[in-house]
N, C-alpha and C positions, 0 to 999 in steps of 0.2 A: 522446651524451657521457656518460661515467661519472659517477655520483652522488658517489662519494668518490674523490678522487685524492690519493695520497701520493707525493711526489717527493723522493728522495734524502735521507730524514730520518735525521739523526744525533742521538743523545742521549748526552751525556757527563756523568758525575758525577765530577768531579775526574779521577782516573786510570782510572776504570771506564767502559767503553763499553756502554751498554744497547742502543743501536741503531746499526748500522753501515751507513748508506746504504740504508735500506729504501725501496722503491718498490712501490706497490700501487694497483690500480684496482678499485672495486666498483661494479657496475651497480645502478641503481635497482631496488628491490624484491627484490634478491638476499639470500639467507641465507648468510653466510660464517662458517665456524668457523675459529678459530685454535688450533692445538695446538703442543705442544713442551714440553721439560723446564722445571722451575723455573729462572728466571734467563735464559730464552731471549729475553725482550723482549716477550712477548705483552701483558702488562698495561700495560707502558710505552707500547706502540704504541696500545693501546685508549684510554689516558688522553690521549694526544696528539691522537688523532682526535676525542675528546670535548671537547677544550679544557680539560681538567683539569691538563694539563702542557704545557710548551712545548718544541719541538725546539731543540737547539743550532744546527742548520742544516737546511735543506730546507724544504718547504712542504706544507701540507695544504689541500685545497679540498673543500668540501662544498656540493653544490647550487649550484655556480658562485661560491661565496663563499670567498675565501682567509682562513681563520680565523686563520692565523698573523700576519696583518696587522691583526687587530681589536684595539681597545682592551679593557681589562679589563671595562669596563661593557658594551661592545658584544658581547663574547664571552659574558658572562652572559646577555644578552638573547637571543643566538642559541641558546644551550643551552636556554633556557626554551621557545623557539618551535619548535626543530627536533629536539631530541635527548631521548630517554628513557633512563634508566639503571637497570639491575638489577645488584646486587652479590651476593656470596656471603652477606654479613651483610645482614639485612633493613633495618637502620637505621630501623625504625619507632619513632615516639615512644611510649614505654611507657604514658603516662597518657592517650593519645588512643585512641578506638576505631577500628575499621577505616575507617569512612566519614570520620571526621575526619582520619585520616592521608592519605586520598586527597584530601580537600578542601584539605589544606595545600599539596599540589602545585599545585592550582588557584590558591590565594591568591598564590603567587609568580609565577604566569603572568599572571593577570588578576583575575577575581572568583570567589569560591567559589560553587559551586552544588551543594547537597546532592542534588538529584534526579539530576544528571549523575553525581555520585560514586557514588550508589546503583546507577545503571544500569551503571557501570563494574565495580562489584563483582559485579553479577549476571552480566555477561559472562564473568567468571572463576569462576563457580559459587559465589559466596559471599553470595548474597542473604539466606541464613539466618544469617549471622554478622556482619552489618554493624555491630552495636553491641557486639561483643566487642573487648576490648583484646588487644594482642599476646600477653600472658601466657596468655590464654585460647584462643589459636589454636595449632594444630600448626605444625611447621616448614614443611610443604607449604602450609598455609593462609596463613602469613605471606608466603611467596614469591608466592602468588597476589595478595595485597594489593599487593605490590611491582610486579607486572605491571600491575595496575589503575592504580596511582599513576604508573607510567612512561608509560602510554598515555593518561592522562586528557586531556592537552593535544594529542592527535593528532600526535605527532612523526612526522617522515618517516624518522628514523634511531633504531633501538634498539640500545644498546650494553650487553652483558651480560658481566660478569666472574665466571666460575665460579658462575653462578646456581644450580646444583644441588649445589654443593660440600658443603652441610650436609644433603642429603636422601638418604633411602634409595632403593633402585632403583625401587620402586613409585611413590613421590612424584616421583622424577625423570621417570619415564615420563609420569605425569599432567601434569606441568608442560610437558614438551616437546610433548605432544599439544595442549595448550592454546595454546602459542606457535605451533605449526604452523597451527592453526585460525585464530587471530587474524591471522597473517601472510598467509594466503590470502584472508581477508576484507577486510583493511584495507591490504594492499600496502605496508607500510613495509619499509625495509631493515634487516636484522639483521646485526650483527657480534658474534660470541659467542666468548669465550675459555673453554677447558676443558682439564682434564687427563684427562678420562674418555673412553675410546674409545667407550663406548656413546653418549655425548652427541654426539661428533663425527660420528656416522653420520647425524644429523638435519641437515636443511638441504640446500643445493645445491652448496656448494663448500667445500673445506678447504685451508688453508695450514699448513705446518709450519715453525716457527721454531727456530733453533738459534744460540746465540752472537750474538744481535742481528741475524740475517739470515733472510730467507725462503729455505728450502732446497728446498721442494716446494710446488707449487700444482696442484691437481687437482680434478675434480668429485667429489662424494660418490658412492660406489658402494654402493647399497643391496643 
């Protein structure tokens, strides 16, 4: 059975249609990239899969749970336990250092554990920067903190919205290699939104969206 199942999802904003009957299935442990022009519905679909937005109609099932039927509190709990998020902006707390920013994600899940947070930062190559604040970190280092924060609670689904949008090509490559390594070791599912053709070549599958619809679905050709 597919891990993520999207069925006939429509999203309307007054007279605008962001999604027009989208259906999609993603297998467990798959890495799926979503591409398409601005306004095609990529980020809207990602936010609905992550429970950050609700469909006007249709359904979303993750790991056999129909998230569109969950209460607000149950959805928040489901996100904490099942889903990690990485965005284009790091959204790190500026007055907390790297390990404290990771521990904050633990706090909202269960209990903070500094040792686990330090180990998570070591996994993304930042063991020498754990006590640095965001202003003391490069853009690439900040995004690596975001990866550590997103994965600290061992989610089964990682959602990434333009995670390399603020990075140069070298830092983009470093981040993607890191994601590939962690994905192969920890076997979570990835759904990633990107405008960048270079980024879209990573992973296993790519869908193209246009005007709120999926117009192409194919394996990644390396």
